[in-house]
N, C-alpha and C positions, 0 to 999 in steps of 0.2 A: 504494500500500500504506500509506503514511504517513497519508493522508487517512482510510482505513478505521480505522486504529489510533487516530487522534485522535477519531473519532466514537465508537469503542468506549470510550475513556477518558472522554469527555464523558458517555456514557450511564451508565457505572459511577458517576461522580461524582454525576450526577443521581439515580440510584437510591439512592446512599448518603444523599443529602439527603432523599429520600422516606422512607427508613427512620427518620428523625427524627420523622415525623408520627404514628406510633401513640400516643405519649403524649398528643398533642392529642385523638385519638379517645377515649382512655381518660378524659380530663378531661370530654369531652362526655358519655360514658356515665355518669360519676359524677353529672353534673348531672341526667341523665334519672332515675337511681336516686333522687336526692334529691327529685324532684318526683312520685314515685309510679310511676316505671317507664316514662316515655315521654311521648308527645305528649298534651297536655291537650285535652279537647274544647272546641269553641268554643261560646259562648253568645250570645244576642241580647238586645236591650233589652226585649223584650216579645213577646206573641202578638197577631197581628192577628185578633181574634175576629170583627169585622165582615166582613172579607174572607172568612173561612171560612164564616160564616153565609150570606152571599150566594151563595157557591159551592155549599154543601151543601143549603140549603133554598130556593134560588132568589132571583131579584131582589127587592129590597125588604127582605130579611131583614137584621137588624143585631144586633150584640151589645149586651146590657144587663147591668148588675149589679143583682141584686135585693136584696143585703145588702152594704153597704160594709165589713162586718167579717168577711166569709167568702170565702175564696179560691175556694170551690166554688160560688159563687152566680151565675156567668155563665150566661146563657141567650141564645138567639137569639129575637128578636121578629119575627114575620112576620104582618102584618095583625092585630095585637092578641093573637095566640096565642104562647105561650112554648114553646120547644123546647130540648132539651139540647145542650150544647156538649162535643165531644170535643177536649180541648186537645192531645192527642197527634196526632190527625188534623189539627188546625189547624197544628201545627208541620210535619208532613209535607207539607201542602198548600203552605205558604209556602217551605219550604227543601228538605229532602231526604227520601227515603223512610225513612231510618234516624233522622231527628230525633225527639226526644221532648220532652215538656213537664215542667217542674218549677216550683216556686215557692219563694220565700225566706221567706214569712210566711203562715201559714194564715189569719191574720186580715186579710190585705190582698189583695183580688181583683186588684189591679194589680201584684202581685209575680210573676206568671207570666213565664216566659221559655222559650226553646227551646234545646235542647242538641243539637249535632251534631258 
């Protein structure tokens, strides 16, 4: 009987200790509120346009920039013909079905990155 009582007291003490944890949880939720409400999306260092071009348009296709001052100037080159690039699709191809593309500078074609 004494052993069961000792376990009960230990459990109560342990539970009392756990009751001290909610302020830590509140502090974590305060941090989440401070950064916009929760987990921030991950980003990548860039979009692999050449990999997407080869997958979408077939072997031999690769990414090219037609204007070094325009983020929207990416094209796929296949046998001398130029085709459009879907940056969102390129991000989904490389990462996840919910990934999407963004850029940090409209005047810099190399400023594209994926968000997921």
